[in-house]
C-alpha positions, 0 to 999 in steps of 0.5 A: 504504584501511584508513581508508576500510574502518574508517569504512565498518564504522562507518558500517554499525555506526551504521545497524545500531544506529539501525534496531535502536532504531527496531525495537525490536530488538538491533543483532545481529538487524539486522546478521544479517538485513542479511548475509542480504539483501546475500548474496541471501536474500529476506524471505520465505525469512529469515523463515520458515527462518532464525528462529534467525539473525535472533532470529526477526524476522518479515516486517514487521520485515524489510519495514521494515528492508529500506526503512529500509536503502535510505534510510540507506544512500543517506543515507551515500552522499550524506553520502560525496559531499558531504564529497568535494565540500566537501573538494575546495573546500578548505573542510572544517574539523573542525566542518563535516566533524562537522556533515556526519557528524552529520547524520540525515536528507536534509533536514539534510544539504543544508542543510549542504551548500548553501553549498558547491553549485555555483550559477550566480553569485547577486546576493551573489555579484556584490555580493561581486565588487564589493566591498561584503561590507565594507559589509554587515559594517560596518552589522551590526557598528555599527549607529550608522553611518549606511546611506546615508553609509557606502554612499557610500564603496562606489560603483564604475562598473566594477561598476555601483554607481552610487549609495548605494542600489545599494551598500545593495542589494548588501550586503543580497543579501549578509546575505539569503544568509548567513540562507538558507544557515544550517542550524541556523536552517532546521532550528530555523524549519522545525520551528516552522513544521511544528508551529505554521504553517497549511496554507491552500487556497482555491478559484481564481476561477471554479472553484467549479463545476468542482472540486466534489469539492474543496469542502470544501477551498475555505476551509481551513486546518490545522497541516502536522504531523498532517495525515491522509495523504488530506487532503494528497493531496487538496490537491496533487491539487486544486492539480494540477488547478488548482482550489486555490491552496496557501500555507504561512502563519505562522498561521491567516490569518482572524486577521489580527492573530494572522498579523501577531504570528506572522510577527513572530516568524519575522522577530525570530528572523532578526534575532536570528541577525544579531544586530540589534535596534530600537533607534533607531540609524541602522542599525537600521531598514535592518537589520530590513528585512533580516530581514523581507526575508530571512524573507519573499523566501528563507526562507519560500519555502524552508521552504515547499517542504521542508514540502510535501515533507515533508507529501507524504512522509509522506502518500505513506508512509501511502497506500503503508501502506494500499495494500499492507494492502488488497492483502495482504487482497485477496490473502489473501482466502478461495478458493472452490476447485477448483469449476467456475464460470461467469464472466460479465462485464456488458455492454449493447450489446456483451452479456455474455461468458461463460466457463466454467473446470473445477475446475482453471482451465482454459477449457472453454466460451465465449460471449457472450450478449445479454439486456439492451438494445438486443437483449433476448434475455433467454431466448435468453441463460438457455438458452444459461447453463442449457446450460452450467452442466448440461453442466459442472456448474457450482457456482459463478456469478461476476459481474463488478461493472462496467456492467450487473452488477446487470442480470446478477446478475437473470439470474444469479437467473433462471437458478439458479431454474431450474437448482434446478427442474431439477435440475444435473448434469455432462454434461447428464443431468437429475439432481435433488437437486443443489445449484444454484450459488451466484452472487457479484459480484466485483469486476473490478478489473484484468480489461481490464488482464489481458485485453489483456497479452501474459500473457494473449495466451499463456495464452489463445491465439486467445481473444477480448480480450473473453472472457479478462475473463470467465475471469478474473473466473471464476477469480479467485473460485476463487482470488484470489491465483493470478489476481490476481498476473497483474495489476499491483498498482496495477490491482487498485483497493484503493489511495487516490491512488495515481496521486499517490505516487511510483510506484518506491516503490508498486511496490516496496511492492506487489510486497513484498506480492504476494511475502510472500502467495504464499510464505504460501500456498505454489505447487503447481509442477506447476499454477502459471502462470508468473506466480504461480511468478514470485512465489516467493521466489528465482524471478522471470520467467525462472526461472519460465518454465524451470520451466514449460517443463521441466515441460512437457517432462518431464512433473509434477515428482515431487520438489522435488529435481528442480527442480535440474535446470531450467536456471539453477536453481542451489543459492541459487535452490533454496534460496531457493525450495524451501520454497514450492514443493509437490508433491502426491502426488509420490514424497516426502510431505514435499515437499507441506508448507512444511517445507524440504528442508534440514530432512527429516531433522529432520522424520523425527525428529519423526514416528518419535518421535511414532508416530501420536501428535501431532507437538505433543505431543513436546518440541521442545527434544529435537530441537534440534542444532547447525543447527536451533534451537528456532523451526524445530523448532516450526514442523516440528511444527506444520506436521506436525499441519496439513501443507499448511495454507492460511493463508487464511480460509474462504470465504463470500459477500456476499448483496445484497438483491432490489430494490437496484439503484441509489443511489435505491433506498436509503433511510435506516434499510435494513439491508444486507449488503455486502463492504468493497472498500477500506480508507482511513485515513478509514474503508471503502468498502462495496459494497451492490450499487449500482454506487457504494460507500458509506462508513462513517467511521472514526467510525461503525465502532465505539463506541470510538476507532478509529485505523486502520479495519484494526483493525476491517474488511478489504478482502473482509470481508462486514459489515452495515450501516445506511444513513444517507444516499444522494444519487444527485446527488453519488453519495455513500452514508454507512453505519454499522456501528453498527446501532443509528445514527439516520439523520440523528444525528451518528454519531460516538461518545464517542472513548473509549467502550467499545465496543458492538459489537465488529468485525463478523467475524460481523455482528450480527442486526438489531433487529425494527423495522430488519429490518421497515424493511430491503428482503426479502434474496434467500435464504441459501445457504451455498456449498459449503466448499472441500476441505482443502488437506492432504488429499492430503498427509496421505493421502500422510503415512500411506501413507508411515507417516510420519503418523496 
């Protein structure tokens, strides 16, 4: 027992040291983080409120640590299982045990374990039972022997070894299996194939027409290592769809001589492992042929499977990373704020679904209008929308970007013109001087999923499913994070080849992103939906329902400490969630901040010492004690300076150009404004309002080398782009962020050229000639800024004498 405990402690220490080296931190930091995770602490809580314990590991480092810890613990568990299995067979030698203990990957571990796996009877095993192993050993040890003559000595009617050929076939099976099961040889040849081999794809005969989207891979080959994630997944998708045939070759297959030479090098490596060579001895030809067969029939097949798995794993990791990064950008997109919003879910035959939500997101009106073909009730639709807008003081119009989006956008434009001419006001009173609503096109990805969900049914009971989508579209403009957490992350539509990656791994990564985003922004415990509350650290689905039930029964929470009265919300859950749940206008002003209740005493000391001066003017070291260190004190000071601040950017929206409604309306050279909808490893997709996103290839993002497109753009960002090419037939649009690029000219500039244009946070104005070539844009009206999130908190602090 003591030995097992020491071995376990040693394994833990090795895991901590390895993760520390990979993250570039100290082993004690990893050990502290692991202990917190094992004790039930969440990543957001550790990153925000246990900085002293972990040496200020951030949420990104902690997520990497958590994922790597999972892999290494699985590896360690598999290692123990293998050691026990080999020991039970009586075959565990000190050398073999050392090899198993030293294996640092699952692949290496399985290489070592392969000869000891329980398996069906193989040809080699049958040959050994027939007594043919001495024949294999004799020919290997003495190639001067004549194979045919030597094999004649091993004939056996009992085992159906009737001639020399059968005996030699059995001996060969034994040697081939020996080659296939050697871990060191497999590792050496696997790495050689990884860096020098070629993954080859060809189109299947007769699949050329239906497989056009895979046209780039009809005749393709590339070294497996370093192949971009999207390319690997595209190849595997093409194979799965029955369009492509994939193969792993030793070298470029187009060069027959080179391929033969490369294949010979691998076969010779197997021959060296067996200790054989061609020296014109009687058994040399048979032994060399055995090496060739071992390579081609067993080793290459196995390594092909291994490397395909490795390619997929690497591509999957990158695809998950990209999806997670895009999801983070979408969830942390700027909220339009608490303003009455008219949501329009476009449709043709089924009509445009209409929902009006007030500043709190409460549904105050719904309807369906039929402005488009076949009913074409345009004027009637305008009258209905105008009445709703005036009655409810609508400030924003959110238009879904699906079918009939551009037609509905026209309807909204006319509505706004009419409202601007007549003046808008709540309660239907015509009052001039009030601004007309601002219209924006909103991604409706996942709205239909939400509409049909049990959550939507509970939130909007009795409402027709078709109208729930309009509600979601309106709410996601007000607060993308609060609305999108109700939708399965995979349905938000910002990934690449998301259906080709392991569901569990993707779900785990995306759930982590949602959790981090929700906790970074914070949640109002008195207004949040159960879906949003469930993403708060330490809460989860059950407690979120309990919090809402308690709130409904007892009224709004007045203090954070009241959360302890919620059924099943114990001390640990309170510790994890309290700092992320906000109470605005409650009995305790600090409850509206991100200061954790456990640190209120420190916050009050800082406020008292500051008087009316900024908290950040004080020396943080003066408030450090045995419980709270310098990082926490600095965080408290920063929060008191701008209490309840929202980390999300200011609200802004792209304005689509009038008259540009479909791909055929685009012409090379046009300069348009659009919104980045997705960022992949090979570039960024931009919505310019034509129902088909255009692609800005990574080479057209900047004049400098770009290794990661997210260095330049993020999902939700408003950018100005130039059209390079528009192909309506293939539904492809090529765009560039380099506004001085000329259509028809290769866009990829010098890879290491000095950048002429920075990231397009504020897009440069187009040259005069380009502006004249571009279509006239609709007049831009800057949307009204959302009210500061910290106003109530700051006022409460002032009233309580705790702030300036």
